[in-house]
C-alpha positions in Angstrom: 53.0 -3.1 42.3 49.8 -2.1 43.8 48.9 -3.0 47.3 46.2 -5.8 46.2 48.7 -7.5 44.1 51.3 -7.7 47.1 48.2 -8.9 49.2 47.5 -11.9 46.8 50.9 -12.8 46.4 51.4 -13.0 50.0 48.2 -14.9 50.5 49.2 -17.7 48.1 52.9 -17.8 49.8 50.9 -18.5 53.1 49.0 -21.0 51.6 51.7 -22.7 50.2 53.8 -22.6 53.0 50.7 -24.0 55.3 50.4 -26.8 52.8 54.1 -28.0 53.2 53.7 -27.9 56.7 50.5 -30.2 56.4 52.6 -32.6 54.1 55.5 -32.6 56.8 53.2 -33.3 59.6 51.5 -36.2 57.8 54.7 -37.5 56.7 55.7 -37.5 60.2 52.6 -39.3 61.2 53.0 -41.9 58.7 56.4 -42.7 60.3 54.8 -42.8 63.6 51.9 -44.9 62.1 54.4 -47.8 61.6 54.3 -48.6 65.1 50.4 -49.0 64.7 50.8 -50.9 61.6 51.5 -54.1 63.3 48.0 -54.6 64.0 46.1 -51.8 62.1 45.6 -51.1 58.6 45.2 -47.9 56.8 43.5 -49.1 53.8 39.6 -48.8 54.2 38.0 -52.1 55.0 41.3 -54.2 55.9 41.2 -55.7 59.2 44.1 -57.0 60.6 44.4 -58.0 64.3 42.8 -54.4 65.1 40.4 -52.7 62.8 41.0 -50.7 59.9 42.1 -46.9 61.2 41.2 -45.4 57.6 38.3 -42.8 58.4 38.9 -43.2 62.2 38.9 -39.7 62.9 35.3 -38.7 63.5 34.0 -42.1 63.8 32.2 -43.5 66.8 34.6 -46.1 68.8 33.6 -49.9 68.4 31.6 -49.4 64.9 33.9 -50.8 62.2 31.5 -53.5 60.4 33.0 -56.8 60.7 35.3 -56.4 63.3 34.8 -58.2 66.9 35.5 -55.3 69.4 35.8 -55.6 73.2 32.5 -55.2 74.9 34.4 -52.2 76.7 34.9 -50.5 73.5 31.4 -51.1 72.2 30.3 -49.7 75.3 32.7 -46.6 75.1 31.2 -45.7 71.8 27.7 -46.3 72.8 28.5 -44.1 75.7 28.8 -41.0 73.0 32.3 -40.9 72.2 33.8 -40.4 69.3 37.5 -40.5 67.8 38.1 -36.8 67.6 41.9 -35.3 68.2 41.3 -34.8 71.9 39.9 -38.3 72.5 42.4 -39.8 70.2 45.4 -37.9 71.8 43.9 -39.3 75.6 43.5 -43.1 74.2 47.2 -42.9 72.6 48.7 -41.9 75.8 47.9 -45.0 77.5 44.9 -47.0 75.8 43.9 -49.0 79.0 43.8 -45.8 81.2 40.6 -44.4 78.7 38.9 -47.8 77.9 40.1 -50.3 80.8 39.3 -53.6 79.1 40.2 -52.9 75.8 41.5 -55.6 73.6 44.3 -53.5 72.8 47.7 -54.4 74.3 49.8 -51.4 72.9 51.4 -49.5 75.6 50.8 -46.1 74.3 52.4 -43.0 72.9 53.9 -41.1 75.4 55.5 -38.3 73.1 52.9 -35.6 72.4 54.3 -34.8 68.8 54.4 -38.1 67.9 50.5 -38.4 69.1 49.8 -35.2 67.2 51.5 -36.5 64.1 50.0 -39.6 63.8 46.4 -38.2 64.6 47.0 -35.5 61.9 47.9 -38.5 59.1 44.9 -40.9 60.4 42.7 -37.5 59.7 44.5 -37.4 56.3 43.4 -40.8 55.2 39.7 -40.3 54.3 40.1 -36.8 52.7 
């Protein structure tokens, strides 16, 4: 077999393995999301007690149309915050430590792997 053929096969195998790992991560995140599902939907535009988390990654906090956010959350977003992986990770450890007067009463996700998985799941929702 030629070297270029081996490189192509190796590249295809690496892509397949990476895709499988990503699916495993989003599956783990979907399982963790069950804790969030009590108050949040993963469906675009569907509000519950909290706003829909569809498309949350990359969104400015406090900006889902039609949802009544706390003044603290609106100020957090107006101050330049964005729900990226780092900000979500910090928030999900203990929400009120980042946004003191948020309406969200969830105590947080202490397990780093759970936070990472649920963030990857949320990031996959609007792809």
